[in-house]
C-alpha positions in Angstrom: 12.2 50.5 33.7 9.9 51.2 30.9 10.7 53.4 28.0 7.8 54.9 26.8 7.0 56.3 23.4 4.0 57.3 21.4 3.5 58.5 17.7 -0.1 60.1 17.6 -1.8 58.6 14.8 -5.5 60.5 13.7 -7.6 59.8 17.2 -5.7 56.5 18.5 -1.8 56.1 18.7 1.6 53.7 18.5 2.1 53.2 21.7 5.8 51.1 22.8 7.9 50.0 25.4 11.8 49.7 24.0 12.6 48.0 27.3 9.9 45.4 27.7 12.0 43.2 25.8 14.5 42.5 29.0 11.8 42.0 31.6 12.9 38.6 33.2 9.2 36.3 33.3 8.6 33.3 35.1 8.3 30.8 32.2 5.5 28.8 33.3 3.0 30.8 34.7 2.7 34.2 36.0 4.0 34.3 39.7 6.6 36.6 41.5 10.2 35.8 40.4 12.4 34.1 43.0 16.2 32.8 42.3 14.9 29.6 41.7 12.5 30.2 39.3 12.9 29.2 35.9 12.6 32.5 33.5 12.8 33.4 30.1 16.6 34.1 30.8 17.0 31.0 32.2 15.9 29.1 29.1 18.4 31.3 26.8 21.4 30.7 29.0 20.9 27.0 28.7 20.3 27.5 25.0 23.3 29.1 24.5 25.2 26.6 26.9 23.8 23.7 24.6 24.5 25.2 21.3 28.5 26.2 22.5 28.7 22.3 23.6 26.8 21.5 20.2 29.4 23.5 18.2 32.4 22.7 20.0 31.7 18.9 21.3 29.3 17.6 18.9 30.5 19.1 15.6 33.7 17.9 16.1 33.2 14.6 17.5 34.3 13.3 13.9 37.2 14.9 13.4 38.1 14.3 9.8 41.3 15.6 7.8 39.0 18.0 5.4 36.8 19.3 8.6 33.1 19.5 8.6 31.8 23.2 8.5 31.2 22.6 11.9 34.6 21.6 12.9 36.2 24.8 10.8 34.3 26.8 12.7 35.3 25.1 16.2 39.1 25.3 14.8 38.8 28.8 14.5 37.4 29.7 17.6 40.1 27.5 19.4 42.9 29.2 17.6 41.3 32.6 17.9 41.2 32.4 21.7 44.3 30.7 22.0 45.9 32.8 20.2 44.7 36.2 22.1 45.5 34.0 25.7 49.6 33.6 24.0 50.2 36.8 22.8 48.1 39.1 25.5 48.7 37.7 28.3 51.7 35.4 27.5 52.9 31.5 27.2 52.2 30.9 30.9 48.7 31.8 31.2 47.3 29.1 28.4 46.7 26.8 31.6 44.0 29.5 31.5 42.9 28.9 28.3 40.0 26.4 28.7 38.1 29.0 31.3 39.0 32.1 29.0 37.5 30.0 25.6 34.3 29.0 27.9 33.6 32.7 28.8 34.4 33.9 24.5 31.9 31.2 23.6 29.0 32.0 25.9 29.1 35.6 25.6 29.2 35.0 22.3 26.6 32.3 21.5 24.5 34.5 24.1 24.9 37.5 21.7 24.0 36.1 18.4 21.2 34.3 20.3 19.5 37.1 21.3 19.5 38.5 18.1 16.9 36.0 17.0 13.4 37.6 16.8 11.5 36.7 19.9 14.2 35.5 21.9 15.9 37.0 25.4 19.2 38.4 25.5 20.4 37.4 28.8 23.7 39.6 27.7 21.7 42.4 28.3 21.2 42.3 32.4 23.6 43.2 34.5 22.8 40.2 37.0 24.5 38.0 34.2 27.7 40.1 33.1 28.4 41.5 36.7 29.0 37.5 37.9 30.9 36.4 34.9 32.9 39.9 35.8 33.0 39.1 39.4 34.3 35.6 38.2 37.4 37.1 36.1 37.9 39.4 39.1 38.2 36.9 41.6 39.9 34.2 39.9 42.8 36.9 39.1 42.8 38.7 42.9 43.2 34.7 44.4 45.6 33.7 41.5 47.5 36.6 41.6 48.5 36.1 45.3 48.7 32.4 45.4 51.7 32.7 42.7 53.1 36.0 43.9 52.2 36.5 47.5 52.6 39.9 48.5 54.9 40.5 45.4 51.1 40.9 43.7 50.5 44.1 45.7 53.5 45.5 43.3 50.8 45.7 40.9 49.4 49.0 43.4 53.3 50.2 43.3 54.2 52.4 39.9 58.2 52.1 40.8 59.0 54.3 37.9 57.2 57.3 39.1 58.7 59.7 41.4 59.0 58.8 45.1 56.4 62.1 46.4 54.2 60.7 43.5 53.7 56.5 44.3 51.0 57.0 47.0 49.2 58.7 45.5 49.2 56.8 42.4 48.8 53.8 44.6 45.4 54.8 45.7 44.3 55.4 41.5 45.7 52.1 41.0 43.9 50.3 44.3 40.4 52.3 42.7 40.7 51.0 39.7 41.4 47.9 40.3 38.4 47.2 42.2 36.3 49.3 39.7 37.4 46.5 37.2 34.0 43.7 37.6 31.9 47.5 37.3 33.5 48.8 33.9 34.1 45.4 33.0 30.3 44.7 33.4 28.5 47.4 32.2 30.3 47.6 29.0 28.5 44.3 27.5 25.1 45.1 29.1 25.2 48.2 28.1 26.1 48.3 24.4 23.9 45.0 24.3 20.7 46.8 25.7 21.6 50.1 23.5 21.4 48.2 20.5 18.3 46.1 21.2 16.7 49.0 22.5 17.0 51.1 19.5 15.9 48.4 16.9 12.9 48.1 18.9 12.6 51.9 18.8 12.7 51.6 15.0 10.5 48.7 14.4 8.0 50.6 16.4 7.4 53.1 13.9 7.6 51.0 11.0 3.8 50.6 12.0 3.3 54.4 10.7 2.8 54.5 6.6 4.3 57.2 5.8 7.8 56.4 7.2 7.9 52.3 7.3 10.1 52.4 4.4 13.0 54.5 6.5 12.4 52.2 9.5 12.8 49.0 7.7 15.7 50.6 6.2 16.8 51.9 9.9 16.1 48.2 11.3 18.1 46.8 8.6 21.4 49.0 9.2 20.9 48.4 13.5 20.8 44.9 12.8 23.7 44.0 10.8 25.3 46.5 13.3 24.4 44.5 16.4 25.6 41.3 14.5 29.1 42.9 14.3 28.5 44.3 18.2 27.7 40.7 19.4 30.8 39.6 18.1 32.9 42.5 19.5 31.8 42.9 22.6 32.1 39.0 23.3 35.9 40.1 22.0 36.5 43.3 24.3 35.3 41.0 27.5 37.6 38.5 26.4 40.4 40.7 25.7 40.5 42.3 28.9 39.9 39.2 30.5 43.7 37.9 29.4 44.9 41.6 30.1 43.4 41.1 33.9 45.5 37.8 33.7 48.6 39.1 32.7 48.3 41.3 35.7 48.3 38.5 37.9 51.1 36.7 36.1 53.1 39.8 36.1 52.2 42.6 38.9 55.4 44.5 38.5 55.0 47.7 36.3 
């Protein structure tokens, strides 16, 4: 849905659509978008994957005692995510580290690439974030039953609560569990989309001479905030993944 904002200036007017930047369009031609169509979203997701490979594979291919900048960044990212998995989900969750690391790096690069002018922010679309969240949800649920069997259902039974309240709490826990992929995906897409839309609004007002200086300052401040949000949202998505993995490994309350 496009949001139209108009600022009258004499007989003319300034009209801009902050949500137009999120429209998925074919990369070649002007036809309709099908599931097999190569779009701007496809391009920027592919660039995110290429960026991850460039950092984690190419930059570390010539490992040295005195690391290069690329190797240093890759090693810091590796250590950061590994410690997160170990601290939050436990040492027995380290087997999921490659998956969690892939999620974190893809979201980080997709978020940062979306900050490039004229780019496309793939993580602003629920079609992308829902797939990522559902993959986590299904992985956790399937592995939880594979590892624990019916004991995994203990996740929904609050044994520390009074017996009379346990059935009610079980219903709440079940609802909460199945809402996870919704909140997991909306949190990422919503925050990314909101920030980019606000920047576009300020950019539209920058064309008005009277408020142009204020608009430029606001854009700069928002852009700096979005750089921070790009990392924080990747971190939040990843740490929640680790929390959910902990539930699959240790389902008992």
